[in-house]
C-alpha positions as a printed NumPy array, in Angstrom:
array([[ 58.007, 161.041,  63.077],
       [ 60.986, 158.883,  62.284],
       [ 62.305, 159.175,  58.638],
       [ 62.814, 156.045,  56.475],
       [ 66.583, 156.675,  56.624],
       [ 66.502, 156.623,  60.412],
       [ 64.428, 153.405,  60.345],
       [ 66.896, 151.814,  57.975],
       [ 69.824, 152.795,  60.257],
       [ 68.013, 151.309,  63.317],
       [ 67.395, 147.975,  61.437],
       [ 71.007, 147.845,  60.359],
       [ 72.186, 148.539,  63.976],
       [ 69.779, 145.871,  65.206],
       [ 71.318, 143.323,  62.84 ],
       [ 74.816, 144.204,  63.958],
       [ 73.797, 143.904,  67.599],
       [ 72.137, 140.535,  66.95 ],
       [ 75.353, 139.154,  65.414],
       [ 77.508, 140.638,  68.209],
       [ 75.198, 139.141,  70.869],
       [ 75.448, 135.743,  69.127],
       [ 79.258, 135.923,  69.149],
       [ 79.25 , 137.029,  72.761],
       [ 77.047, 134.088,  73.735],
       [ 79.584, 131.715,  72.161],
       [ 82.484, 133.412,  73.881],
       [ 80.619, 133.473,  77.247],
       [ 79.886, 129.751,  76.913],
       [ 83.513, 128.966,  76.062],
       [ 84.966, 131.159,  78.849],
       [ 82.405, 129.771,  81.336],
       [ 83.483, 126.268,  80.513],
       [ 87.154, 127.09 ,  80.985],
       [ 86.37 , 128.921,  84.225],
       [ 84.486, 125.945,  85.652],
       [ 87.005, 123.437,  84.325],
       [ 89.841, 125.229,  86.126],
       [ 87.736, 125.672,  89.266],
       [ 86.972, 121.873,  89.366],
       [ 90.644, 121.047,  88.717],
       [ 91.725, 123.45 ,  91.52 ],
       [ 89.26 , 121.777,  93.887],
       [ 90.533, 118.3  ,  92.891],
       [ 94.127, 119.368,  93.514],
       [ 93.176, 120.885,  96.845],
       [ 91.515, 117.599,  97.826],
       [ 94.582, 115.591,  96.777],
       [ 96.841, 117.961,  98.692],
       [ 94.759, 117.583, 101.812],
       [ 94.983, 113.755, 101.476],
       [ 98.757, 113.913, 101.032],
       [ 99.195, 116.252, 104.026],
       [ 97.252, 113.637, 106.026],
       [ 99.644, 111.004, 104.819],
       [102.608, 113.148, 105.709],
       [101.298, 113.626, 109.268],
       [100.758, 109.842, 109.604],
       [104.267, 109.138, 108.282],
       [105.808, 111.745, 110.612],
       [104.03 , 110.241, 113.605],
       [105.202, 106.74 , 112.674],
       [108.705, 108.019, 112.004],
       [108.883, 109.831, 115.376],
       [107.47 , 106.697, 117.112],
       [110.24 , 104.555, 115.516],
       [112.879, 107.151, 116.352],
       [111.754, 107.25 , 120.036],
       [111.833, 103.418, 120.241],
       [115.339, 103.378, 118.675],
       [116.503, 106.021, 121.109],
       [115.167, 104.008, 124.084],
       [116.626, 100.68 , 122.768],
       [120.057, 102.284, 122.255],
       [120.027, 103.218, 125.876],
       [118.916,  99.684, 126.781],
       [121.638,  98.162, 124.576],
       [124.165, 100.451, 126.167],
       [123.192,  99.137, 129.582],
       [123.529,  95.529, 128.274],
       [126.996,  96.273, 126.951],
       [128.027,  97.788, 130.196],
       [126.857,  94.688, 132.075],
       [128.678,  92.544, 129.488],
       [131.912,  94.488, 130.   ],
       [131.54 ,  94.116, 133.79 ],
       [130.839,  90.385, 133.467],
       [133.825,  90.014, 131.138],
       [136.095,  91.668, 133.735],
       [134.652,  89.312, 136.384],
       [135.189,  86.266, 134.053],
       [138.725,  87.377, 133.276],
       [139.51 ,  87.725, 136.976],
       [138.026,  84.231, 137.8  ],
       [139.998,  82.616, 134.972],
       [143.224,  84.205, 136.296],
       [142.458,  82.846, 139.721],
       [141.757,  79.352, 138.286],
       [144.926,  79.383, 136.151],
       [147.079,  80.521, 139.088],
       [145.543,  77.844, 141.394],
       [146.097,  75.091, 138.768],
       [149.646,  76.123, 138.181],
       [150.275,  76.129, 141.946],
       [149.08 ,  72.559, 142.603],
       [150.399,  71.152, 139.34 ],
       [147.914,  68.286, 139.39 ],
       [146.875,  66.109, 136.438],
       [143.345,  64.752, 136.237],
       [140.417,  66.187, 138.093],
       [138.993,  66.331, 141.592],
       [137.291,  62.928, 141.441],
       [140.571,  61.262, 140.563],
       [142.231,  62.677, 143.6  ],
       [139.349,  61.641, 145.981],
       [139.396,  58.156, 144.473],
       [143.193,  57.938, 145.215],
       [142.687,  59.197, 148.778],
       [139.98 ,  56.501, 149.45 ],
       [142.236,  53.866, 147.918],
       [145.2  ,  54.846, 150.153],
       [143.006,  55.095, 153.319],
       [141.621,  51.625, 152.665],
       [145.121,  50.336, 152.139],
       [146.241,  51.818, 155.43 ],
       [143.323,  50.28 , 157.282],
       [143.617,  46.807, 155.749],
       [147.37 ,  46.323, 155.166],
       [149.941,  45.497, 157.763],
       [153.085,  47.512, 157.125],
       [156.086,  48.934, 158.883],
       [155.929,  52.251, 160.742],
       [158.036,  53.989, 158.145],
       [155.803,  52.835, 155.272],
       [152.715,  53.706, 157.218],
       [154.222,  57.176, 158.008],
       [155.042,  57.66 , 154.388],
       [151.508,  56.55 , 153.334],
       [149.912,  59.003, 155.776],
       [152.004,  61.841, 154.417],
       [150.993,  60.944, 150.874],
       [147.288,  60.892, 151.983],
       [147.792,  64.304, 153.765],
       [149.317,  65.855, 150.598],
       [146.549,  64.488, 148.449],
       [143.895,  65.886, 150.796],
       [145.562,  69.27 , 150.735],
       [145.486,  69.091, 146.886],
       [141.928,  67.942, 146.975],
       [141.027,  70.977, 149.08 ],
       [142.894,  73.265, 146.639],
       [141.288,  71.446, 143.706],
       [137.876,  71.877, 145.279],
       [138.418,  75.628, 145.392],
       [139.39 ,  75.473, 141.757],
       [136.198,  73.568, 140.994],
       [134.138,  76.22 , 142.816],
       [135.913,  78.908, 140.648],
       [135.169,  76.825, 137.525],
       [131.513,  76.624, 138.579],
       [131.377,  80.398, 138.945],
       [133.013,  80.677, 135.498],
       [130.349,  78.435, 133.946],
       [127.545,  80.411, 135.619],
       [129.118,  83.685, 134.499],
       [129.575,  82.421, 130.942],
       [125.907,  81.545, 130.701],
       [124.977,  84.982, 132.033],
       [127.291,  86.515, 129.439],
       [125.712,  84.459, 126.651],
       [122.276,  85.559, 127.777],
       [123.292,  89.232, 127.962],
       [124.873,  88.955, 124.489],
       [121.692,  87.331, 123.108],
       [119.58 ,  90.158, 124.546],
       [122.012,  92.807, 123.294],
       [122.037,  91.252, 119.861],
       [118.192,  91.051, 119.888],
       [117.939,  94.721, 120.838],
       [120.569,  95.627, 118.201],
       [118.612,  93.738, 115.524],
       [115.413,  95.482, 116.537],
       [117.221,  98.881, 116.534],
       [118.405,  98.249, 112.964],
       [114.841,  97.178, 111.931],
       [113.233, 100.23 , 113.589],
       [115.901, 102.529, 112.126],
       [115.178, 101.23 , 108.626],
       [111.488, 101.756, 109.196],
       [112.129, 105.232, 110.516],
       [114.329, 106.037, 107.446],
       [111.653, 104.747, 105.118],
       [108.989, 106.908, 106.771],
       [111.378, 109.884, 106.597],
       [111.948, 109.309, 102.894],
       [108.2  , 109.01 , 102.446],
       [107.708, 112.37 , 104.247],
       [110.317, 113.988, 102.044],
       [108.933, 112.509,  98.814],
       [105.332, 113.378,  99.67 ],
       [106.273, 116.91 , 100.784],
       [107.969, 117.394,  97.441],
       [104.852, 116.157,  95.673],
       [102.687, 118.446,  97.818],
       [104.837, 121.473,  96.817],
       [104.464, 120.617,  93.165],
       [100.652, 120.123,  93.486],
       [100.403, 123.481,  95.361],
       [102.217, 125.1  ,  92.465],
       [ 99.801, 123.527,  90.041],
       [ 96.856, 124.545,  92.265],
       [ 98.013, 128.165,  92.289],
       [ 98.505, 128.196,  88.489],
       [ 95.053, 126.644,  88.075],
       [ 93.511, 129.138,  90.484],
       [ 95.125, 132.018,  88.639],
       [ 93.666, 130.722,  85.355],
       [ 90.295, 130.507,  87.115],
       [ 90.557, 134.145,  88.307],
       [ 91.588, 135.219,  84.773],
       [ 88.679, 133.418,  83.084],
       [ 86.351, 134.769,  85.808],
       [ 87.503, 138.263,  85.057],
       [ 87.049, 137.658,  81.245],
       [ 83.538, 136.166,  81.898],
       [ 82.498, 139.2  ,  83.958],
       [ 83.791, 141.591,  81.359],
       [ 82.095, 139.691,  78.518],
       [ 78.861, 139.379,  80.578],
       [ 78.887, 143.06 ,  81.254],
       [ 79.376, 143.818,  77.551],
       [ 76.595, 141.269,  76.738],
       [ 74.154, 142.888,  79.091],
       [ 74.951, 146.357,  77.778],
       [ 74.431, 145.165,  74.18 ],
       [ 71.364, 143.236,  75.149],
       [ 69.92 , 146.32 ,  76.724],
       [ 70.758, 148.344,  73.576],
       [ 69.305, 145.585,  71.424],
       [ 66.104, 145.537,  73.494],
       [ 65.79 , 149.291,  73.284],
       [ 66.194, 149.373,  69.469],
       [ 64.048, 146.24 ,  69.122],
       [ 61.309, 147.993,  71.023],
       [ 61.393, 150.896,  68.608],
       [ 61.431, 148.561,  65.672],
       [ 58.42 , 146.792,  67.033],
       [ 56.723, 150.153,  67.394],
       [ 57.507, 150.893,  63.702],
       [ 56.125, 147.549,  62.737],
       [ 53.016, 148.106,  64.822],
       [ 52.567, 151.543,  63.141],
       [ 53.142, 150.002,  59.722],
       [ 50.472, 147.323,  60.439],
       [ 48.03 , 149.969,  61.608],
       [ 48.742, 152.046,  58.51 ],
       [ 48.377, 149.03 ,  56.233],
       [ 45.105, 148.031,  57.982],
       [ 43.875, 151.599,  57.658],
       [ 44.826, 151.698,  53.992],
       [ 42.994, 148.395,  53.424],
       [ 39.902, 149.647,  55.213],
       [ 39.956, 152.827,  53.079],
       [ 40.228, 150.839,  49.917],
       [ 37.356, 148.571,  51.06 ],
       [ 35.116, 151.55 ,  51.768],
       [ 35.927, 152.972,  48.344],
       [ 34.99 , 149.707,  46.748],
       [ 31.878, 149.488,  48.966],
       [ 30.805, 152.834,  47.578],
       [ 31.32 , 151.611,  44.003],
       [ 29.342, 148.461,  44.711],
       [ 26.498, 150.432,  46.3  ],
       [ 26.516, 152.677,  43.218],
       [ 26.264, 149.592,  40.989],
       [ 23.357, 148.263,  42.985],
       [ 21.46 , 151.571,  42.731],
       [ 22.058, 151.767,  39.037],
       [ 21.373, 148.056,  38.408],
       [ 24.805, 147.259,  37.053],
       [ 26.113, 143.755,  37.108],
       [ 28.472, 142.866,  39.97 ],
       [ 31.838, 141.106,  39.385],
       [ 33.374, 138.25 ,  41.258],
       [ 35.716, 140.728,  42.899],
       [ 32.689, 142.728,  44.017],
       [ 31.217, 139.712,  45.691],
       [ 34.549, 139.026,  47.517],
       [ 34.629, 142.595,  48.75 ],
       [ 31.081, 142.235,  50.013],
       [ 32.026, 139.04 ,  51.907],
       [ 34.992, 140.864,  53.499],
       [ 32.651, 143.647,  54.535],
       [ 30.273, 141.154,  56.156],
       [ 32.905, 139.695,  58.445]])
């Protein structure tokens, strides 16, 4: 049999446990929210990091592609420049040949002027009567002009080669300049992609740091939650144990109370029966007791 003092102590302990459980529920809810918030944040950061890593890979591939093109085009431009230098040497040599030939014949005008003069003198020889000496002199003049015409014709051929070579040089220079321009463009694109890689990599490192910090918080809150939950379960078990005893007390009290009431009713029933035997008048209370007994 549990003493009243022991019952009082159990009720007090039950009240303390009820308050502690209420506080623990609040803490568990708060810690759970923090735990889940940090877990979601960690997952969001991880997703963002994965996206940025994909961007870095794309930028690296594009950068490497531009770098490869630049490398190839530099070789190509080097070949153009080699051809240009070779053509410039050829052009220089042809101009020297032309200048030497021009200096040698010392002729004013051009090839067509000389041919026109030759035809004029030949026509004059054929249509004009002149002395032997004059004709001889005229034939010598025609011979000298034809010699100069032959030399001038060689110069004209050299000049033609110079013109062709100049056009080739201009074409090579245009191609070289075009390749050079494309190299500069591709190099800028490659540099921009490289800077993007560096910038994004720095961003990834910072996000990884944040992710680790968030994960550490998640682990700490999870640890707190588990400890609080363990304490809650222990106190809940203790509460249930004491509450079970309290319910037993209450059940016993109700039984005792019911038994006491039944005893009182039986006593009153005996009094009423006695009144009925002796012919005494029944009170309202007596009638109420009789109604209770009939139920």
